[in-house]
VEXVEX-226792 format. One record per residue (C-alpha): x, z, y; residue number from 1. Coordinates in steps of 0.5 Angstrom, whole numbers. Layout:
N
<node><px>X</px><pz>Z</pz><py>Y</py><seq>NUM</seq></node>
...
// end
This chain:
85
<node><px>261</px><pz>-108</pz><py>-357</py><seq>1</seq></node>
<node><px>267</px><pz>-105</pz><py>-360</py><seq>2</seq></node>
<node><px>268</px><pz>-98</pz><py>-363</py><seq>3</seq></node>
<node><px>270</px><pz>-92</pz><py>-360</py><seq>4</seq></node>
<node><px>277</px><pz>-90</pz><py>-361</py><seq>5</seq></node>
<node><px>278</px><pz>-84</pz><py>-365</py><seq>6</seq></node>
<node><px>283</px><pz>-79</pz><py>-363</py><seq>7</seq></node>
<node><px>286</px><pz>-74</pz><py>-368</py><seq>8</seq></node>
<node><px>282</px><pz>-67</pz><py>-369</py><seq>9</seq></node>
<node><px>289</px><pz>-64</pz><py>-367</py><seq>10</seq></node>
<node><px>291</px><pz>-63</pz><py>-361</py><seq>11</seq></node>
<node><px>296</px><pz>-59</pz><py>-355</py><seq>12</seq></node>
<node><px>294</px><pz>-57</pz><py>-348</py><seq>13</seq></node>
<node><px>300</px><pz>-54</pz><py>-344</py><seq>14</seq></node>
<node><px>298</px><pz>-52</pz><py>-337</py><seq>15</seq></node>
<node><px>304</px><pz>-50</pz><py>-333</py><seq>16</seq></node>
<node><px>307</px><pz>-51</pz><py>-326</py><seq>17</seq></node>
<node><px>312</px><pz>-55</pz><py>-324</py><seq>18</seq></node>
<node><px>317</px><pz>-56</pz><py>-317</py><seq>19</seq></node>
<node><px>315</px><pz>-63</pz><py>-316</py><seq>20</seq></node>
<node><px>309</px><pz>-67</pz><py>-319</py><seq>21</seq></node>
<node><px>313</px><pz>-74</pz><py>-318</py><seq>22</seq></node>
<node><px>320</px><pz>-71</pz><py>-321</py><seq>23</seq></node>
<node><px>317</px><pz>-68</pz><py>-327</py><seq>24</seq></node>
<node><px>312</px><pz>-75</pz><py>-328</py><seq>25</seq></node>
<node><px>319</px><pz>-79</pz><py>-328</py><seq>26</seq></node>
<node><px>322</px><pz>-74</pz><py>-333</py><seq>27</seq></node>
<node><px>316</px><pz>-74</pz><py>-337</py><seq>28</seq></node>
<node><px>315</px><pz>-81</pz><py>-338</py><seq>29</seq></node>
<node><px>322</px><pz>-82</pz><py>-340</py><seq>30</seq></node>
<node><px>321</px><pz>-77</pz><py>-346</py><seq>31</seq></node>
<node><px>315</px><pz>-81</pz><py>-349</py><seq>32</seq></node>
<node><px>320</px><pz>-84</pz><py>-355</py><seq>33</seq></node>
<node><px>321</px><pz>-77</pz><py>-356</py><seq>34</seq></node>
<node><px>313</px><pz>-75</pz><py>-356</py><seq>35</seq></node>
<node><px>311</px><pz>-81</pz><py>-361</py><seq>36</seq></node>
<node><px>316</px><pz>-79</pz><py>-366</py><seq>37</seq></node>
<node><px>313</px><pz>-72</pz><py>-366</py><seq>38</seq></node>
<node><px>306</px><pz>-74</pz><py>-368</py><seq>39</seq></node>
<node><px>304</px><pz>-74</pz><py>-361</py><seq>40</seq></node>
<node><px>300</px><pz>-80</pz><py>-360</py><seq>41</seq></node>
<node><px>297</px><pz>-80</pz><py>-352</py><seq>42</seq></node>
<node><px>297</px><pz>-76</pz><py>-347</py><seq>43</seq></node>
<node><px>292</px><pz>-74</pz><py>-341</py><seq>44</seq></node>
<node><px>294</px><pz>-70</pz><py>-335</py><seq>45</seq></node>
<node><px>290</px><pz>-67</pz><py>-330</py><seq>46</seq></node>
<node><px>292</px><pz>-64</pz><py>-324</py><seq>47</seq></node>
<node><px>289</px><pz>-57</pz><py>-321</py><seq>48</seq></node>
<node><px>285</px><pz>-59</pz><py>-315</py><seq>49</seq></node>
<node><px>288</px><pz>-53</pz><py>-310</py><seq>50</seq></node>
<node><px>295</px><pz>-54</pz><py>-313</py><seq>51</seq></node>
<node><px>297</px><pz>-61</pz><py>-315</py><seq>52</seq></node>
<node><px>303</px><pz>-58</pz><py>-318</py><seq>53</seq></node>
<node><px>299</px><pz>-54</pz><py>-323</py><seq>54</seq></node>
<node><px>298</px><pz>-58</pz><py>-329</py><seq>55</seq></node>
<node><px>294</px><pz>-59</pz><py>-336</py><seq>56</seq></node>
<node><px>296</px><pz>-64</pz><py>-341</py><seq>57</seq></node>
<node><px>292</px><pz>-66</pz><py>-346</py><seq>58</seq></node>
<node><px>296</px><pz>-68</pz><py>-352</py><seq>59</seq></node>
<node><px>293</px><pz>-71</pz><py>-358</py><seq>60</seq></node>
<node><px>298</px><pz>-70</pz><py>-365</py><seq>61</seq></node>
<node><px>297</px><pz>-74</pz><py>-371</py><seq>62</seq></node>
<node><px>302</px><pz>-69</pz><py>-375</py><seq>63</seq></node>
<node><px>301</px><pz>-62</pz><py>-373</py><seq>64</seq></node>
<node><px>308</px><pz>-59</pz><py>-376</py><seq>65</seq></node>
<node><px>312</px><pz>-64</pz><py>-373</py><seq>66</seq></node>
<node><px>309</px><pz>-63</pz><py>-366</py><seq>67</seq></node>
<node><px>310</px><pz>-55</pz><py>-367</py><seq>68</seq></node>
<node><px>317</px><pz>-57</pz><py>-369</py><seq>69</seq></node>
<node><px>318</px><pz>-61</pz><py>-362</py><seq>70</seq></node>
<node><px>315</px><pz>-55</pz><py>-358</py><seq>71</seq></node>
<node><px>320</px><pz>-51</pz><py>-361</py><seq>72</seq></node>
<node><px>326</px><pz>-55</pz><py>-360</py><seq>73</seq></node>
<node><px>332</px><pz>-54</pz><py>-355</py><seq>74</seq></node>
<node><px>331</px><pz>-62</pz><py>-353</py><seq>75</seq></node>
<node><px>324</px><pz>-61</pz><py>-350</py><seq>76</seq></node>
<node><px>326</px><pz>-54</pz><py>-347</py><seq>77</seq></node>
<node><px>332</px><pz>-58</pz><py>-344</py><seq>78</seq></node>
<node><px>327</px><pz>-64</pz><py>-341</py><seq>79</seq></node>
<node><px>322</px><pz>-59</pz><py>-338</py><seq>80</seq></node>
<node><px>327</px><pz>-55</pz><py>-334</py><seq>81</seq></node>
<node><px>330</px><pz>-62</pz><py>-332</py><seq>82</seq></node>
<node><px>323</px><pz>-64</pz><py>-330</py><seq>83</seq></node>
<node><px>322</px><pz>-58</pz><py>-326</py><seq>84</seq></node>
<node><px>318</px><pz>-53</pz><py>-330</py><seq>85</seq></node>
// end
């Protein structure tokens, strides 16, 4: 039996509405390299049962300072806008 994978102790959870899940997901997937560079080591997406365009995204982070800088970056805000957030 293999050992369980250890997640970092810090994480970001974001909840927001998007105009169209499929369009958002395409943009989100295309931004993976930037998330990795910011110390974000994975993700898990939940969709609201009554509104599939309302999302909660769990992002475990290995470097809190990098993740904070990423969250405040103009690049992320432009990508979110392009994704319909």
